[in-house]
N, C-alpha and C positions, 0 to 999 in steps of 0.2 A: 342767448343760450336757450336750448329747448330740451325738454324732458321727454324721454321715450320709455314706455312700459313694454317689456318683452314678455311673451308667453314663454314657458319653459322650452317649447319646441323652437321658437325664434331665437332664444338665447343660446341654444346649442350650436347655432351656426357661427356665433362670434365669441363664445365663452373662452375657448382656449387662447385665442390671441389677446383678449382683454386681460385674462388672468395672468398670462405670461408678462404682459407689459407692466402690470402692477407689482407682482410678486417675484418676477424673474425665475419662475419655475413652471414646468409643464404640469397641467392638471387636465387629464382626459375628460372630455365632455360627458362621457358615460358615468362619471362619478357624481354629476350634478343631480340632486334630488330637491328641486326648488319648485315653488308655485309660479314665481315670476321674477323678473329682474328689472331694475330701474337704472337707466343711464342718462347722463346729461351730456349733450353735444354742443359744441360751438361751431356752427356751420358744418363742415364735413369732418371735423376732428372730435373724437370723444375726449371728455374731460375726466369722468369718473363713473363708477357704477356701484351698485350693491345688489346682491342676490337676496331673495326674500322667501321665507316659508311661513305660511299661516299656522299659528297654533290653534286659533279658533276665529270666529268672525270679528273679534275685536282686538286680537293680539297677533303681532307679526315678529318674526325673528329675522334680523338682518345678518346674513352669513358673510360670505366672502365679498370683498369690495374694497374700493380705494380710488385714489387719483392715479391716472396713468403717469408714467415716469416724467414726461416733459411738462406735466401740469403740477407735479408735487411741489408743495411749498408756495404755490402761487395763490393769489386772491381768488382766481376763478375756481380753484378746487374747493375752497371754503364755501363760495356761493353755490357750487354744485351740490355739496353735501347738505346745505340748508334747503335747497330746492327739493331734494329727495325727501328730507324729513317733513317738509310742508306737505308734499304730495301724500306721504304715508299718513300724516295726521288727519287728512280729509277722510280717510277710509278706516282708520283704526283708532282705538282708545289708548293703545300702548305698544311699545316696541322694546325688544331686547337685542343686545349685541355683545360680542366678546372682543376684547382688545388686548393684544399682548402687552404685558406690563412694561416692556422696554420701548414701546411706541409712544414716546412722550407727546409728540405733536398731535397724534390722534386722540390720546387720552385728554389733552387740554381742549381740543376741538369738541369732542363729545360732551364733556362736562360743561363747556361754555354754551352748548345748545340745550342744556337741561337734563342730560343723562346723569344718573347717580349710580355709584358702584353698589351692587347688590350681592356680589359673590365673587368667588375665585374658582378656577379650574386649572388642572394641569393636563396638557395634551402634547404628546411627542416631545417632552422635555421643555416645553414652553409654559410659562405662567400666564394665564389669560384672566383678565378681570371682566366679570359680567357687569354690564351696564343696562339700566332700565330707564325708560321715560314714560310718563303718563300724560296724555293729552286730555283735555276736558271733553267729554262726550256724554 
């Protein structure tokens, strides 16, 4: 498995297909307002990704992301998520993300990786739990 960091311009070329594969919905690339994206690949197949926006030089927000459909529920998707977090931990002191309250698998994974619930938001009728993680820096 290898990790690739995409600039926002590079991500625009693959973002619509990746987003559709994870969320089964079309999200036009023009809606993206990210600083970069991180994806994990196994040979020629993507496993998962996360889009990232810097709050400041030590803080990053993990926006859209997830495991692609054929990878969901597999050990490779858990390894990919942990690889992404390790990469972010090298460059940032903390990260935040929002997870829908009904996404039990993702809630368990995030919390097993050290995220703690720090808040709640409602967006488009969904309840999102805000999660934060602090890395030693």
